[in-house]
C-alpha angles and dihedrals in degrees: 000000000000114000130202123241093231107093124217129202112252124192115228094203117134093027099092092257131113124281095258122111128237131200115255129173121254119240099187115140131198130188126210118285097253101121110104121214130153095350095309136090121237142198129208118237119200141159122227089202109048145329089242091061090049093050091048092050093048094047096045100039109025108023093224109155119248090239087071091067109120098205096271104013146025122237109229121199118235092250091062096046095092091045091053092049092046089051091055108274110145114233112228137159119268093252093051091047091053094044093051093045090052093045089054090052091239100113114110122202116231093254091052090048091052090052091057 
């Protein structure tokens, strides 16, 4: 798993450790905004570590509501792409994004997404 140089604060609560924070690298990936929908172009934003990391990044850096989560990714409008990259999301091609999501075991098939 490739990791970005920009560290994020991660809470260690719930892991039997103290309440202090430690620095951990972000592994949030974003593809190019080429996916058309409703007159806009969109990117996919994923984590190749955990959904929790993805939710934390989106809430802290982009302000996209949790209800926008698509089961294994967030759709990010073209106008927020540069903001996501500036906040530490790693730009990758769509194929690499999918391959890394699958390798991490975090990719959901459409039927599994519908069941959630």
